[in-house]
C-alpha positions as CSV (number, residue, x, y, z in Angstrom):
1,M,-28.0,-6.0,-9.8
2,H,-25.8,-8.2,-7.5
3,F,-24.7,-6.8,-4.3
4,D,-23.1,-9.0,-1.6
5,L,-21.8,-7.5,1.6
6,T,-19.2,-10.2,1.9
7,D,-17.9,-9.7,-1.6
8,Q,-15.4,-7.1,-0.4
9,Y,-13.8,-9.9,2.0
10,R,-13.0,-12.4,-0.7
11,A,-9.5,-13.8,-0.9
12,R,-7.0,-12.1,-3.0
13,P,-3.5,-13.3,-3.4
14,S,-0.8,-10.9,-2.4
15,A,2.5,-10.9,-0.4
16,I,0.7,-9.4,2.6
17,H,-1.9,-11.9,2.7
18,R,0.6,-14.6,2.6
19,L,2.5,-13.4,5.7
20,D,2.5,-15.2,8.9
21,P,-0.3,-13.8,11.1
22,R,2.1,-13.3,14.0
23,V,4.2,-10.9,11.8
24,K,1.0,-8.9,10.9
25,V,0.0,-8.6,14.6
26,V,3.6,-7.3,15.6
27,V,3.6,-4.9,12.5
28,A,0.2,-3.4,13.6
29,V,1.3,-2.9,17.1
30,L,4.4,-1.3,16.0
31,F,2.4,1.1,13.7
32,I,0.0,1.9,16.4
33,L,2.9,2.5,18.9
34,A,4.6,4.8,16.0
35,C,1.3,6.7,15.5
36,S,1.1,7.4,19.2
37,L,4.6,8.6,19.6
38,V,4.4,11.3,16.8
39,P,4.3,14.6,18.4
40,V,1.4,16.9,17.9
41,G,2.0,19.1,14.9
42,A,4.7,16.9,13.3
43,W,3.0,16.8,9.9
44,A,5.8,15.2,8.1
45,G,5.6,12.2,10.5
46,F,1.9,11.9,9.9
47,A,2.6,12.1,6.1
48,G,5.2,9.3,6.5
49,L,2.7,7.1,8.3
50,L,0.1,8.0,5.6
51,V,2.7,6.7,2.9
52,L,3.2,3.5,4.9
53,V,-0.6,2.9,4.9
54,V,-0.9,3.6,1.3
55,L,1.9,1.1,0.5
56,A,0.5,-1.5,2.6
57,S,-3.0,-1.0,0.9
58,A,-1.1,-1.3,-2.5
59,G,0.8,-4.3,-1.4
60,S,-2.3,-6.2,-0.2
61,R,-4.3,-5.2,-3.4
62,L,-7.3,-3.9,-1.7
63,G,-7.9,-0.9,-3.9
64,P,-8.1,2.7,-2.9
65,A,-11.9,2.8,-2.5
66,F,-11.7,0.0,0.2
67,A,-8.8,1.8,1.9
68,L,-10.8,5.0,1.9
């Protein structure tokens, strides 16, 4: 049985991985800001943010198990 802890960090070609690192940092900061501005109990807003996370995970080809 082969188990390598660093195997999950192998390079995978995707559009998100090819983005400029500065763009990824700005998007991450904006996402954190958006999460913090959603009012308590606004479940539609949280669902929208979850959709964005799932789309980003699918776009980066990480797979659902890694995202969970």
